[in-house]
Every structure is written in structure tokens, then in C-alpha cells.
LUMFIFI-784068 format. One record per residue: residue in three letters; x, y, z of N, C-alpha, C in turn. Coordinates in pm, 1 decimal. Example, Ala and Ser with C-alpha at 12.3 -4.5 7.8 and 13.67 -1.06 7.14 Angstrom:
<rec type="ALA" n_c1="1319.0" n_c2="-569.0" n_c3="780.0" ca_c1="1230.0" ca_c2="-450.0" ca_c3="780.0" c_c1="1320.0" c_c2="-330.0" c_c3="780.0"/>
<rec type="SER" n_c1="1285.0" n_c2="-225.0" n_c3="708.0" ca_c1="1367.0" ca_c2="-106.0" ca_c3="714.0" c_c1="1290.0" c_c2="3.0" c_c3="787.0"/>
end
This chain:
<rec type="UNK" n_c1="-224.7" n_c2="-306.8" n_c3="-57.1" ca_c1="-398.4" ca_c2="-300.5" ca_c3="-16.2" c_c1="-449.5" c_c2="-159.6" c_c3="-66.3"/>
<rec type="UNK" n_c1="-598.5" n_c2="-108.8" n_c3="-69.0" ca_c1="-646.0" ca_c2="-33.6" ca_c3="-156.7" c_c1="-667.2" c_c2="93.6" c_c3="-51.3"/>
<rec type="UNK" n_c1="-625.7" n_c2="199.3" n_c3="-90.1" ca_c1="-639.1" ca_c2="303.7" ca_c3="53.3" c_c1="-822.1" c_c2="334.1" c_c3="33.8"/>
<rec type="UNK" n_c1="-866.6" n_c2="306.7" n_c3="-36.1" ca_c1="-996.4" ca_c2="316.0" ca_c3="40.4" c_c1="-1034.2" c_c2="207.6" c_c3="56.4"/>
<rec type="UNK" n_c1="-1079.8" n_c2="179.6" n_c3="189.2" ca_c1="-1139.3" ca_c2="71.9" ca_c3="217.8" c_c1="-1249.7" c_c2="113.6" c_c3="309.8"/>
<rec type="UNK" n_c1="-1383.2" n_c2="15.9" n_c3="333.4" ca_c1="-1507.2" ca_c2="2.2" ca_c3="486.8" c_c1="-1406.9" c_c2="24.6" c_c3="567.2"/>
<rec type="UNK" n_c1="-1464.4" n_c2="127.3" n_c3="656.8" ca_c1="-1395.9" ca_c2="67.6" ca_c3="792.4" c_c1="-1337.7" c_c2="138.7" c_c3="847.1"/>
<rec type="UNK" n_c1="-1206.5" n_c2="122.0" n_c3="796.6" ca_c1="-1035.9" ca_c2="150.7" ca_c3="763.4" c_c1="-999.0" c_c2="187.9" c_c3="669.0"/>
<rec type="UNK" n_c1="-961.7" n_c2="303.2" n_c3="634.0" ca_c1="-870.6" ca_c2="323.8" ca_c3="539.5" c_c1="-715.0" c_c2="251.5" c_c3="560.2"/>
<rec type="UNK" n_c1="-652.2" n_c2="256.2" n_c3="417.0" ca_c1="-549.9" ca_c2="188.6" ca_c3="427.1" c_c1="-419.0" c_c2="233.7" c_c3="457.7"/>
<rec type="UNK" n_c1="-439.6" n_c2="371.8" n_c3="512.0" ca_c1="-347.3" ca_c2="459.6" ca_c3="584.5" c_c1="-372.2" c_c2="411.1" c_c3="736.1"/>
<rec type="UNK" n_c1="-488.3" n_c2="371.1" n_c3="785.3" ca_c1="-478.2" ca_c2="313.0" ca_c3="919.8" c_c1="-438.2" c_c2="207.5" c_c3="931.5"/>
<rec type="UNK" n_c1="-442.7" n_c2="146.6" n_c3="835.2" ca_c1="-384.1" ca_c2="-18.3" ca_c3="891.1" c_c1="-289.5" c_c2="10.4" c_c3="884.1"/>
<rec type="UNK" n_c1="-196.0" n_c2="40.4" n_c3="774.9" ca_c1="-10.0" ca_c2="53.5" ca_c3="710.0" c_c1="19.8" c_c2="105.7" c_c3="864.9"/>
<rec type="UNK" n_c1="-1.8" n_c2="217.3" n_c3="969.2" ca_c1="6.1" ca_c2="256.6" ca_c3="1058.1" c_c1="25.5" c_c2="165.8" c_c3="1192.6"/>
<rec type="UNK" n_c1="-72.6" n_c2="52.2" n_c3="1208.2" ca_c1="-103.1" ca_c2="-19.9" ca_c3="1268.6" c_c1="-25.8" c_c2="-130.0" c_c3="1183.5"/>
<rec type="UNK" n_c1="67.1" n_c2="-140.7" n_c3="1084.7" ca_c1="102.8" ca_c2="-206.7" ca_c3="1071.5" c_c1="266.3" c_c2="-268.3" c_c3="1093.5"/>
<rec type="UNK" n_c1="301.1" n_c2="-73.0" n_c3="1055.7" ca_c1="415.6" ca_c2="-43.2" ca_c3="1142.5" c_c1="443.1" c_c2="-30.5" c_c3="1259.5"/>
<rec type="UNK" n_c1="333.9" n_c2="-60.9" n_c3="1371.4" ca_c1="360.1" ca_c2="-11.2" ca_c3="1467.1" c_c1="354.0" c_c2="-183.2" c_c3="1583.2"/>
<rec type="UNK" n_c1="341.6" n_c2="-266.4" n_c3="1510.7" ca_c1="309.5" ca_c2="-358.2" ca_c3="1483.2" c_c1="440.9" c_c2="-446.5" c_c3="1541.5"/>
<rec type="UNK" n_c1="459.9" n_c2="-622.7" n_c3="1579.2" ca_c1="571.4" ca_c2="-639.0" ca_c3="1611.3" c_c1="677.9" c_c2="-682.2" c_c3="1452.3"/>
<rec type="UNK" n_c1="582.4" n_c2="-678.9" n_c3="1395.0" ca_c1="661.4" ca_c2="-670.7" ca_c3="1246.1" c_c1="673.8" c_c2="-578.2" c_c3="1122.5"/>
<rec type="UNK" n_c1="756.6" n_c2="-476.0" n_c3="1173.0" ca_c1="706.8" ca_c2="-327.4" ca_c3="1112.9" c_c1="791.8" c_c2="-310.4" c_c3="962.8"/>
<rec type="UNK" n_c1="829.0" n_c2="-446.3" n_c3="947.6" ca_c1="933.0" ca_c2="-393.3" ca_c3="790.3" c_c1="852.5" c_c2="-539.1" c_c3="725.3"/>
<rec type="UNK" n_c1="782.5" n_c2="-509.1" n_c3="744.5" ca_c1="606.4" ca_c2="-630.9" ca_c3="654.7" c_c1="618.5" c_c2="-520.5" c_c3="526.8"/>
<rec type="UNK" n_c1="644.3" n_c2="-560.5" n_c3="404.7" ca_c1="607.1" ca_c2="-440.2" ca_c3="287.7" c_c1="511.9" c_c2="-453.3" c_c3="230.0"/>
<rec type="UNK" n_c1="467.8" n_c2="-260.5" n_c3="283.4" ca_c1="276.7" ca_c2="-259.8" ca_c3="229.1" c_c1="281.6" c_c2="-194.1" c_c3="115.0"/>
<rec type="UNK" n_c1="189.1" n_c2="-225.4" n_c3="8.0" ca_c1="173.7" ca_c2="-178.3" ca_c3="-73.2" c_c1="60.1" c_c2="-96.3" c_c3="-136.0"/>
<rec type="UNK" n_c1="15.9" n_c2="23.4" n_c3="-183.6" ca_c1="-108.3" ca_c2="114.0" ca_c3="-122.9" c_c1="-181.4" c_c2="107.8" c_c3="-270.9"/>
<rec type="UNK" n_c1="-251.0" n_c2="18.1" n_c3="-306.9" ca_c1="-302.9" ca_c2="73.9" ca_c3="-480.2" c_c1="-450.0" c_c2="191.3" c_c3="-423.5"/>
<rec type="UNK" n_c1="-440.2" n_c2="288.3" n_c3="-471.6" ca_c1="-542.2" ca_c2="375.8" ca_c3="-472.4" c_c1="-603.9" c_c2="447.3" c_c3="-652.3"/>
<rec type="UNK" n_c1="-741.3" n_c2="450.7" n_c3="-638.2" ca_c1="-781.1" ca_c2="566.4" ca_c3="-745.2" c_c1="-822.7" c_c2="669.6" c_c3="-704.5"/>
<rec type="UNK" n_c1="-845.0" n_c2="717.5" n_c3="-568.8" ca_c1="-899.2" ca_c2="756.0" ca_c3="-472.5" c_c1="-857.6" c_c2="918.6" c_c3="-482.8"/>
<rec type="UNK" n_c1="-850.8" n_c2="1035.4" n_c3="-497.3" ca_c1="-731.8" ca_c2="1142.6" ca_c3="-461.5" c_c1="-828.0" c_c2="1198.9" c_c3="-369.3"/>
<rec type="UNK" n_c1="-908.9" n_c2="1184.9" n_c3="-294.6" ca_c1="-963.2" ca_c2="1235.4" ca_c3="-219.3" c_c1="-909.4" c_c2="1141.3" c_c3="-56.6"/>
<rec type="UNK" n_c1="-873.1" n_c2="1003.6" n_c3="-124.4" ca_c1="-815.7" ca_c2="958.2" ca_c3="15.1" c_c1="-703.9" c_c2="891.2" c_c3="-49.6"/>
<rec type="UNK" n_c1="-568.5" n_c2="1073.3" n_c3="-1.1" ca_c1="-449.2" ca_c2="967.6" ca_c3="-87.1" c_c1="-305.1" c_c2="949.1" c_c3="31.9"/>
<rec type="UNK" n_c1="-276.0" n_c2="832.5" n_c3="-43.6" ca_c1="-198.7" ca_c2="718.7" ca_c3="31.8" c_c1="-69.7" c_c2="794.6" c_c3="128.6"/>
<rec type="UNK" n_c1="13.7" n_c2="803.7" n_c3="230.3" ca_c1="101.6" ca_c2="863.5" ca_c3="303.0" c_c1="190.7" c_c2="841.4" c_c3="299.0"/>
<rec type="UNK" n_c1="263.1" n_c2="866.9" n_c3="191.2" ca_c1="368.0" ca_c2="775.0" ca_c3="88.6" c_c1="505.9" c_c2="707.5" c_c3="206.5"/>
<rec type="UNK" n_c1="524.5" n_c2="786.1" n_c3="386.3" ca_c1="594.6" ca_c2="769.9" ca_c3="385.1" c_c1="547.4" c_c2="641.9" c_c3="448.2"/>
<rec type="UNK" n_c1="475.0" n_c2="619.2" n_c3="471.2" ca_c1="408.8" ca_c2="469.9" ca_c3="569.8" c_c1="445.5" c_c2="356.8" c_c3="470.8"/>
<rec type="UNK" n_c1="411.2" n_c2="354.3" n_c3="343.0" ca_c1="454.7" ca_c2="229.7" ca_c3="214.6" c_c1="555.5" c_c2="244.2" c_c3="180.4"/>
<rec type="UNK" n_c1="556.4" n_c2="98.8" n_c3="121.9" ca_c1="675.2" ca_c2="77.1" ca_c3="54.9" c_c1="706.6" c_c2="141.6" c_c3="-82.6"/>
<rec type="UNK" n_c1="592.3" n_c2="95.1" n_c3="-163.5" ca_c1="515.4" ca_c2="136.1" ca_c3="-318.9" c_c1="365.7" c_c2="203.6" c_c3="-342.2"/>
<rec type="UNK" n_c1="347.5" n_c2="278.8" n_c3="-470.2" ca_c1="256.8" ca_c2="338.9" ca_c3="-411.2" c_c1="192.3" c_c2="298.2" c_c3="-576.9"/>
<rec type="UNK" n_c1="103.6" n_c2="217.0" n_c3="-622.1" ca_c1="59.6" ca_c2="204.8" ca_c3="-733.2" c_c1="-79.3" c_c2="314.9" c_c3="-775.6"/>
<rec type="UNK" n_c1="-85.3" n_c2="413.0" n_c3="-896.4" ca_c1="-218.8" ca_c2="484.7" ca_c3="-923.0" c_c1="-301.0" c_c2="400.9" c_c3="-978.3"/>
<rec type="UNK" n_c1="-421.9" n_c2="387.2" n_c3="-950.4" ca_c1="-538.8" ca_c2="328.3" ca_c3="-1057.4" c_c1="-502.4" c_c2="386.5" c_c3="-1225.7"/>
<rec type="UNK" n_c1="-556.2" n_c2="353.6" n_c3="-1253.7" ca_c1="-529.8" ca_c2="205.4" ca_c3="-1336.7" c_c1="-394.0" c_c2="176.1" c_c3="-1329.0"/>
<rec type="UNK" n_c1="-322.8" n_c2="21.9" n_c3="-1332.7" ca_c1="-192.0" ca_c2="-18.7" ca_c3="-1386.8" c_c1="-192.0" c_c2="-138.7" c_c3="-1452.1"/>
<rec type="UNK" n_c1="-70.4" n_c2="-159.0" n_c3="-1491.9" ca_c1="-26.2" ca_c2="-256.6" ca_c3="-1575.6" c_c1="-44.0" c_c2="-404.5" c_c3="-1434.0"/>
<rec type="UNK" n_c1="-64.2" n_c2="-513.2" n_c3="-1528.3" ca_c1="-38.8" ca_c2="-593.6" ca_c3="-1377.1" c_c1="69.3" c_c2="-646.4" c_c3="-1406.8"/>
<rec type="UNK" n_c1="153.5" n_c2="-612.6" n_c3="-1508.0" ca_c1="383.3" ca_c2="-666.0" ca_c3="-1546.4" c_c1="390.2" c_c2="-531.7" c_c3="-1394.6"/>
<rec type="UNK" n_c1="333.0" n_c2="-408.0" n_c3="-1353.8" ca_c1="412.1" ca_c2="-335.2" ca_c3="-1260.2" c_c1="360.7" c_c2="-361.3" c_c3="-1176.9"/>
<rec type="UNK" n_c1="290.5" n_c2="-440.9" n_c3="-1115.8" ca_c1="203.9" ca_c2="-490.6" ca_c3="-1014.1" c_c1="308.9" c_c2="-611.6" c_c3="-978.1"/>
<rec type="UNK" n_c1="364.1" n_c2="-650.7" n_c3="-1037.5" ca_c1="387.6" ca_c2="-854.6" ca_c3="-1044.7" c_c1="544.5" c_c2="-786.7" c_c3="-1035.8"/>
<rec type="UNK" n_c1="594.1" n_c2="-681.5" n_c3="-1120.3" ca_c1="771.8" ca_c2="-667.2" ca_c3="-1067.9" c_c1="758.4" c_c2="-597.6" c_c3="-911.1"/>
<rec type="UNK" n_c1="622.9" n_c2="-521.2" n_c3="-854.4" ca_c1="635.6" ca_c2="-487.3" ca_c3="-750.6" c_c1="636.4" c_c2="-546.0" c_c3="-616.8"/>
<rec type="UNK" n_c1="547.1" n_c2="-641.1" n_c3="-620.9" ca_c1="562.9" ca_c2="-784.5" ca_c3="-515.1" c_c1="640.9" c_c2="-836.8" c_c3="-530.9"/>
<rec type="UNK" n_c1="735.8" n_c2="-911.8" n_c3="-668.1" ca_c1="889.4" ca_c2="-995.0" ca_c3="-657.0" c_c1="998.5" c_c2="-907.9" c_c3="-612.0"/>
<rec type="UNK" n_c1="968.9" n_c2="-740.2" n_c3="-551.6" ca_c1="1065.7" ca_c2="-700.9" ca_c3="-585.8" c_c1="1048.5" c_c2="-705.4" c_c3="-369.0"/>
<rec type="UNK" n_c1="926.0" n_c2="-658.8" n_c3="-356.0" ca_c1="948.4" ca_c2="-733.8" ca_c3="-183.9" c_c1="930.7" c_c2="-845.6" c_c3="-178.3"/>
<rec type="UNK" n_c1="975.7" n_c2="-959.6" n_c3="-249.6" ca_c1="1038.3" ca_c2="-1118.5" ca_c3="-196.5" c_c1="1168.6" c_c2="-1147.4" c_c3="-213.6"/>
<rec type="UNK" n_c1="1211.5" n_c2="-1018.6" n_c3="-257.1" ca_c1="1373.4" ca_c2="-1065.5" ca_c3="-263.2" c_c1="1466.8" c_c2="-1050.3" c_c3="-130.2"/>
end
């Protein structure tokens, strides 16, 4: 998810997921914003924008293993 989103930022969404019935759900943070940095301890991976699509693919594949 993008860290900068309307209504609720990615950090808040990730905290809700971690507190849910499925806290082990892999969460990837994507950000280009430097004023709203991801809280790295609640994400499995953080990718800064811009990123190579191959890197995104690699991260998602690692989550699926």
C-alpha cells in the first residue's frame, strides 16, 4: 500500500491489519513522500518510489512463498 493515502494513511492501515485476526498478512509499503515516512516495524518491506518493477515482483513473490 502507499503510505500517503486519503482519509487513512498506510501506517494506520498497517496497524489495523496487525491488530486483526490475520496479523501475519504481509504488508508492503510504497512511498515517495518524505514527510510521512512508513513505520518500518509494522511493514514486511518498504519500497521507495520510484522503484523497478522487477524489484516489486521479487518482493511479492517472496510474500507468496
